[in-house]
Structures are given as structure tokens and as C-alpha cells.
C-alpha positions as CSV (number, residue, x, y, z in Angstrom):
1,X,15.5,11.9,-1.0
2,X,12.3,11.9,0.9
3,X,10.5,8.7,1.9
4,X,7.2,7.8,0.4
5,X,4.1,7.8,2.5
6,X,3.2,4.3,3.7
7,X,-0.1,5.0,5.5
8,X,-2.2,8.0,4.4
9,X,-3.9,10.2,6.9
10,X,-7.3,9.4,5.4
11,X,-8.6,6.9,2.9
12,X,-11.9,5.5,1.8
13,X,-10.3,2.0,2.2
14,X,-10.0,2.5,6.0
15,X,-13.7,2.2,6.4
16,X,-14.0,-1.1,4.4
17,X,-13.3,-4.6,5.5
18,X,-11.5,-6.9,3.0
19,X,-14.9,-8.5,2.2
20,X,-16.5,-5.1,1.7
21,X,-13.7,-4.0,-0.6
22,X,-14.0,-7.2,-2.6
23,X,-17.8,-6.7,-2.8
24,X,-17.3,-3.1,-4.0
25,X,-15.1,-4.2,-6.9
26,X,-17.4,-7.1,-7.7
27,X,-20.5,-4.8,-7.9
28,X,-18.5,-2.3,-10.0
29,X,-17.7,-5.1,-12.5
30,X,-21.3,-6.3,-12.6
31,X,-22.6,-2.8,-13.1
32,X,-20.2,-2.1,-16.0
33,X,-20.5,-5.5,-17.8
34,X,-24.2,-5.1,-18.9
35,X,-23.5,-2.2,-21.2
36,X,-20.3,-3.5,-22.8
37,X,-19.7,-6.0,-25.6
38,X,-17.3,-9.0,-25.2
39,X,-14.5,-7.1,-27.0
40,X,-15.0,-4.1,-24.8
41,X,-15.0,-6.2,-21.7
42,X,-11.7,-7.8,-22.8
43,X,-10.2,-4.3,-23.4
44,X,-11.5,-3.1,-20.0
45,X,-10.2,-6.2,-18.2
46,X,-6.8,-6.0,-19.9
47,X,-6.6,-2.3,-19.2
48,X,-7.5,-2.8,-15.5
49,X,-5.0,-5.7,-15.4
50,X,-2.3,-3.5,-16.9
51,X,-3.2,-0.7,-14.4
52,X,-2.9,-3.2,-11.5
53,X,0.6,-4.3,-12.8
54,X,1.7,-0.7,-13.0
55,X,0.4,0.0,-9.5
56,X,2.2,-3.1,-8.2
57,X,5.4,-1.9,-9.9
58,X,5.1,1.6,-8.4
59,X,4.4,0.2,-4.9
60,X,7.3,-2.2,-5.0
61,X,9.7,0.6,-6.3
62,X,8.5,2.9,-3.5
63,X,9.1,0.1,-1.0
64,X,12.6,-0.4,-2.4
65,X,13.4,3.3,-2.2
66,X,12.0,3.5,1.4
67,X,14.1,0.5,2.4
68,X,17.2,2.1,0.9
69,X,16.6,5.4,2.6
70,X,16.0,3.6,5.9
71,X,19.2,1.6,5.5
72,X,21.1,4.8,4.8
73,X,19.7,6.5,7.9
74,X,20.5,3.5,10.0
75,X,24.1,3.4,8.6
76,X,24.5,7.1,9.3
77,X,23.1,6.7,12.8
78,X,25.5,3.8,13.5
79,X,28.4,5.7,12.2
80,X,27.5,8.7,14.4
81,X,27.2,6.5,17.5
82,X,30.5,4.8,16.7
83,X,32.1,8.2,16.1
84,X,30.7,9.5,19.4
85,X,32.0,6.4,21.2
86,X,35.5,6.9,19.8
87,X,36.0,10.4,21.2
88,X,39.3,11.1,22.9
89,X,37.5,11.4,26.3
90,X,36.1,7.9,25.9
91,X,39.3,6.4,24.6
92,X,41.5,7.8,27.4
93,X,40.5,5.3,30.0
94,X,41.0,2.4,27.5
95,X,44.5,3.8,26.6
96,X,45.3,4.1,30.3
97,X,44.2,0.5,30.9
98,X,46.3,-0.8,28.0
99,X,49.4,1.2,29.3
100,X,48.9,-0.3,32.7
101,X,48.8,-3.8,31.2
102,X,51.9,-3.1,29.3
103,X,53.7,-1.9,32.4
104,X,52.6,-5.0,34.3
105,X,53.7,-7.3,31.5
106,X,57.1,-5.5,31.3
107,X,57.6,-6.0,35.1
108,X,56.9,-9.7,34.7
109,X,59.4,-9.9,31.8
110,X,62.0,-8.0,33.9
111,X,61.4,-10.4,36.8
112,X,61.8,-13.4,34.6
113,X,65.0,-12.0,33.0
114,X,66.5,-11.4,36.5
115,X,65.8,-15.0,37.5
116,X,67.9,-16.3,34.6
């Protein structure tokens, strides 16, 4: 599965400050409202509200899917690193160290048994 784009290469919204974007939608609403009746304004407002809710749902689902993909990639990377760290060449020194410790402990046990 491919991740969804978070930041586009180009957008008209990059050139607008938050205040300018708000003003743009404010002016749009004022320019449309003169030619519409109250019922038409209600339909338009409800339609735009529904559109906003659908866009919020799509954006949150895309975020969820991106997070799942990212988590899977991190899990795979961690497993790969863990697998690479457990190669026989890297485990041989650890095995040798443990064998040396066992031999040392065995010598200590033998020494204690001889004293008895």
C-alpha cells in the first residue's frame, strides 16, 4: 500500500496566510448570499457542512493509513536490524564469552568440591 501525500508540491493555499484564507471564504459567502433565498442558503450551508465532514473523514482515514504504513515500515526495519544483529558472526563472541564464564564457574565449583 502506498502512503498518501501529506504536503503537495504546489497549492494555492501556500500563498495565503490563515487570515487571508478566512477572508477568501468570507468573501465567497458574501458574494453568494445575495442571489439566494433563505432555503437555498440553508441547503448550500448544509451541503458545504456535509462536504467539510466528508473531507475531515477522508483526511483522518488517510492519516490513519499513513500511520499504519509507517508503523509497519518501522517494525520491518526493527526486525531487519535485529536479524542483522543476530548473525552467527556477531553471536560467536557472545557464545565464546559465555563458554569462558561456564569454564570459570566450573573451575570454582571443582575447587570448592576439593576443599570438602
